[in-house]
Structures are given as C-alpha cells and as structure tokens.
C-alpha positions as CSV (number, residue, x, y, z in Angstrom):
1,X,-16.1,13.3,15.7
2,X,-14.5,9.9,16.5
3,X,-16.8,7.7,17.3
4,X,-16.4,4.0,19.1
5,X,-18.3,1.1,20.1
6,X,-17.1,0.2,23.6
7,X,-18.6,-0.7,27.0
8,X,-19.8,1.5,29.8
9,X,-19.3,-0.3,33.2
10,X,-22.6,-0.6,35.7
11,X,-24.0,-2.7,38.2
12,X,-22.5,-2.7,41.9
13,X,-19.7,-2.8,43.6
14,X,-18.0,-7.0,42.6
15,X,-20.9,-7.3,40.3
16,X,-20.1,-5.9,37.2
17,X,-22.8,-5.5,34.2
18,X,-21.8,-3.6,30.6
19,X,-23.8,-2.0,28.6
20,X,-22.4,-1.9,25.0
21,X,-22.8,1.8,23.5
22,X,-21.9,4.0,20.9
23,X,-20.2,7.2,22.0
24,X,-17.7,9.9,21.4
25,X,-14.3,9.0,22.2
26,X,-13.8,11.8,24.1
27,X,-16.4,11.6,26.8
28,X,-16.3,9.5,29.9
29,X,-16.5,5.5,30.3
30,X,-19.9,5.9,32.4
31,X,-20.6,9.2,30.9
32,X,-22.7,10.2,27.8
33,X,-23.2,8.4,24.9
34,X,-25.1,8.5,21.6
35,X,-26.9,4.8,21.7
36,X,-26.9,1.3,23.6
37,X,-26.6,-1.5,21.6
38,X,-26.6,-3.9,23.9
39,X,-25.1,-5.6,27.5
40,X,-22.8,-8.0,28.4
41,X,-22.7,-10.1,31.9
42,X,-19.6,-11.7,32.7
43,X,-20.9,-13.0,36.1
44,X,-23.4,-15.5,33.9
45,X,-22.0,-19.2,33.0
46,X,-20.5,-18.9,29.4
47,X,-23.6,-21.8,28.0
48,X,-26.3,-18.7,29.1
49,X,-28.0,-17.1,26.4
50,X,-28.5,-13.9,28.3
51,X,-25.3,-13.2,28.7
52,X,-24.5,-11.4,25.8
53,X,-27.6,-9.5,24.1
54,X,-26.3,-7.1,21.3
55,X,-27.9,-5.5,18.3
56,X,-25.6,-7.2,15.3
57,X,-27.8,-4.8,13.2
58,X,-27.2,-1.5,14.6
59,X,-23.3,-2.1,15.3
60,X,-23.2,-3.1,11.4
61,X,-24.3,0.4,10.4
62,X,-22.3,2.4,12.7
63,X,-19.2,0.6,11.7
64,X,-20.3,1.5,8.0
65,X,-20.5,4.7,9.7
66,X,-17.0,4.8,11.0
67,X,-17.1,3.7,14.2
68,X,-14.2,1.9,15.8
69,X,-14.7,-1.0,17.6
70,X,-12.6,-1.5,21.3
71,X,-10.8,-4.7,21.8
72,X,-14.0,-6.7,23.3
73,X,-16.4,-5.5,20.4
74,X,-14.5,-6.9,17.9
75,X,-14.0,-10.4,20.1
76,X,-17.7,-10.4,20.0
77,X,-18.4,-9.1,16.3
78,X,-15.6,-11.7,15.5
79,X,-17.6,-14.1,17.0
80,X,-20.4,-13.3,15.6
81,X,-19.0,-13.1,12.1
82,X,-19.4,-9.8,11.4
83,X,-15.8,-8.6,11.7
84,X,-12.5,-10.3,11.4
85,X,-9.7,-9.4,13.6
86,X,-6.3,-9.9,13.8
87,X,-4.8,-12.8,16.1
88,X,-2.7,-11.5,18.6
89,X,1.0,-13.1,18.1
90,X,4.0,-12.5,20.7
91,X,6.6,-15.4,20.1
92,X,9.2,-13.7,22.2
93,X,6.6,-14.6,25.2
94,X,7.5,-18.3,25.2
95,X,11.4,-18.0,25.2
96,X,12.6,-18.3,28.7
97,X,14.5,-15.5,29.9
98,X,18.3,-16.1,30.7
99,X,18.0,-16.6,34.9
100,X,15.3,-19.7,34.0
101,X,17.9,-20.9,30.6
102,X,21.0,-20.7,32.9
103,X,19.1,-22.7,35.8
104,X,18.3,-25.5,33.3
105,X,22.1,-25.4,32.3
106,X,22.9,-26.3,35.8
107,X,20.2,-28.7,36.2
108,X,21.2,-30.6,33.2
109,X,25.0,-30.3,34.1
110,X,24.8,-31.0,37.4
C-alpha cells in the first residue's frame, strides 16, 4: 500500500484550511486517511504561530515507514530541518524568447 503525506482541503468556499494527513495514495484528496498530523491555514499572516500546526515526530515516524511527502509537505519538513528537499532550477526560464530578442535588437538598432 503506497502511503503519502499530503494535505486535504477543508473549510468553506474561498476560505481554505488544509489538514495534513497520512493517506493511501489511491484514496481521494479529501477522502479516507490513516492519521491526521496537523493543519495549515494559508489565510493567516505568515508570522502567526497558528498558521501551521504540524506534529514533526509523527511525520518522522511515517517517513521512516516509507511514506512519501507531497511537494508542499516537503517544504514544511525542510523548514523544520527534518528533510532536505532539492531546489528547483530551470535556467531556460530566464532566457528571452525569439520575439523579445528580435524586439530588443530592433530597439537597439533604431
């Protein structure tokens, strides 16, 4: 049974609150889960201590058992110093496209 640590959406329309859960990867996002590890409220201020409540020890236990964290959960674990996530790097994203290169060349020439 592939197990994942992910977020399940709760709250009302346009007022999301996310539960951090351990679930079978085949179950729906807001469906059945094995254990709840905490919650995340993105509407609170970033410096508010109640924005994220996360039981790190339970997360470590599930990671030791082979649970795979989602991208956002990896970010939370990286901030807590539990898991090191790889930084994304796409150097081609910063390269201007040919239309912009042509426009800049025309501007420089004339």
